[in-house]
C-alpha positions in Angstrom: 87.5 42.4 155.4 84.0 43.9 155.6 82.5 46.3 153.1 84.3 48.4 150.6 85.7 51.7 151.9 85.7 54.0 148.8 88.2 56.4 150.4 90.7 53.8 151.5 93.7 52.6 149.4 94.1 48.8 149.5 97.2 46.8 149.0 96.9 44.6 145.8 96.1 41.3 147.6 93.4 42.9 149.7 91.9 44.7 146.7 91.7 41.5 144.7 90.0 39.8 147.7 87.5 42.6 147.9 86.9 42.5 144.2 86.0 38.8 144.5 83.6 39.5 147.3 81.9 42.2 145.2 81.0 39.8 142.4 77.3 39.4 141.8 77.0 38.6 138.1 76.9 35.1 136.6 79.3 35.8 133.7 83.1 36.0 133.8 83.7 39.7 134.4 86.6 41.6 132.8 89.1 43.1 135.3 90.4 46.6 134.5 92.8 49.2 135.8 92.0 52.9 135.6 95.2 54.8 135.9 95.8 58.5 136.4 99.3 59.5 135.4 101.3 62.7 136.1 101.2 63.7 132.4 99.9 62.9 129.0 102.0 61.3 126.3 102.9 58.2 128.2 102.8 55.1 126.0 104.4 51.7 125.6 103.6 48.0 125.3 104.2 44.7 127.1 103.1 41.1 127.0 101.1 40.3 130.1 102.3 37.1 131.9 98.8 35.6 131.6 97.3 37.6 128.7 94.0 39.5 129.0 91.5 36.7 128.5 90.2 38.6 125.5 90.4 37.3 122.0 92.3 40.0 120.1 91.5 40.4 116.4 94.8 41.3 114.7 95.0 42.3 111.0 98.0 42.9 108.8 97.9 45.7 106.3 97.7 44.4 102.7 96.6 46.0 99.4 93.4 44.0 99.6 92.6 45.1 103.2 93.3 48.8 102.4 90.9 48.5 99.5 88.2 47.1 101.7 88.7 49.8 104.3 88.6 52.5 101.6 85.1 51.5 100.7 84.1 53.5 103.8 85.6 56.8 102.4 83.2 59.5 101.0 82.4 59.1 97.3 83.7 62.6 96.6 86.0 65.0 98.4 83.0 67.3 99.0 81.4 64.7 101.2 82.7 65.0 104.8 80.7 62.3 106.4 83.9 60.3 107.1 82.2 57.0 106.3 80.0 56.2 103.4 77.2 54.4 105.0 79.6 52.8 107.4 80.8 50.3 104.8 84.5 50.5 105.5 85.5 47.1 106.8 86.9 47.4 110.3 86.6 44.0 111.9 89.9 44.1 113.8 91.2 45.5 117.1 94.8 46.0 116.0 96.2 46.8 112.6 99.9 45.9 112.0 101.9 47.2 109.1 105.4 47.1 107.6 106.9 50.6 107.0 106.6 50.0 103.2 102.8 50.0 103.6 102.5 53.5 105.2 102.2 55.5 102.0 99.2 53.2 101.0 97.7 53.5 104.5 97.7 57.3 104.3 94.7 56.9 101.9 92.6 55.6 104.7 94.1 57.5 107.6 90.8 59.5 108.1 89.1 56.2 108.9 91.8 54.5 111.0 93.1 57.6 112.9 89.9 58.5 114.9 89.6 54.8 115.9 93.1 54.6 117.1 94.0 52.0 114.5 96.6 53.8 112.5 99.9 51.8 112.8 102.7 53.7 114.5 106.1 52.7 116.1 105.1 54.0 119.5 102.6 51.2 120.1 104.6 48.6 118.2 102.1 48.3 115.4 104.4 49.7 112.7 107.0 46.9 112.6 109.5 45.2 110.2 107.9 41.8 110.8 104.1 42.1 111.1 103.6 38.3 111.2 105.9 38.0 114.3 104.2 41.0 116.0 100.8 39.4 115.4 101.8 36.4 117.4 102.9 38.6 120.3 99.6 40.4 120.4 97.7 37.2 120.3 99.7 36.0 123.3 98.6 38.9 125.4 100.7 41.9 124.4 98.9 45.1 125.3 99.5 48.7 124.3 99.1 51.4 127.0 98.8 55.1 126.3 97.2 58.1 127.9 94.2 59.6 126.3 95.0 62.4 123.9 93.7 65.2 126.2 93.8 63.7 129.6 96.4 61.8 131.7 94.2 58.7 132.0 94.5 55.1 130.9 91.9 52.4 130.9 93.4 48.9 130.6 92.2 45.3 130.7 94.3 43.0 132.9 92.3 39.8 132.8 89.2 38.0 133.8 87.8 37.2 137.2 88.3 33.5 136.4 92.1 34.1 136.3 92.1 34.1 140.1 94.0 36.4 142.4 97.6 35.2 141.7 97.4 35.6 137.9 95.6 38.9 138.1 98.2 40.2 140.6 101.1 39.2 138.3 99.4 40.9 135.3 98.7 44.1 137.3 102.3 44.2 138.8 103.8 43.7 135.4 101.7 46.6 133.9 102.4 49.0 136.7 106.1 48.2 136.5 106.0 48.8 132.7 104.3 52.2 133.1 106.7 53.1 136.0 105.4 53.9 139.5 106.9 57.4 139.4 104.7 58.3 136.5 101.5 57.2 138.2 99.3 59.4 140.3 96.7 56.9 141.3 95.2 53.5 140.3 91.7 52.1 140.6 90.9 48.4 140.2 87.4 47.3 139.1 85.6 44.6 137.2 82.8 45.0 134.7 80.0 45.4 137.2 81.9 46.4 140.4 82.6 49.8 141.9 86.2 51.0 141.8 88.7 50.0 144.5 91.6 52.4 145.1 95.1 50.7 145.0 98.1 51.4 147.1 101.1 50.8 144.9 
């Protein structure tokens, strides 16, 4: 296949073959999609057929957890540092909550909001059954959404060790979930590789 042509759009199978040829590191690189969409405000979730290969830390909102997070709030309203010495406990990637917990979570919204951790129904983190949802996220459910001010998404679709077939199935599932007509262009890359433009 030769060297990478940065101006060419590759079909998925060829792009994955090229990605494998570009590997130089000794660690298991993460594979990502960078997607430009036609508009902002696109969001959703799906469970990837083969997961992401990443260990997702999922927490469920409880009174105790909210108290721990609240330790990072300013000591007085006049302090606007956002975090008091960074002591708020944020050791999770996803926070799930039942609707009944939302009034309590409002207290720590200033900490969770900027980190994108405030539960909401659009990304399936505000749910009736958080325990069941937690299992889905651990099995490889991913949320996708455009950035607030730009029609861009950066999404993990697996590890190089997955091999071409599993990566292709994850990528196809994700593009189908977002819907092709909402996508302007897609770039495939691994942790250390240059981007490879995809034809989709």
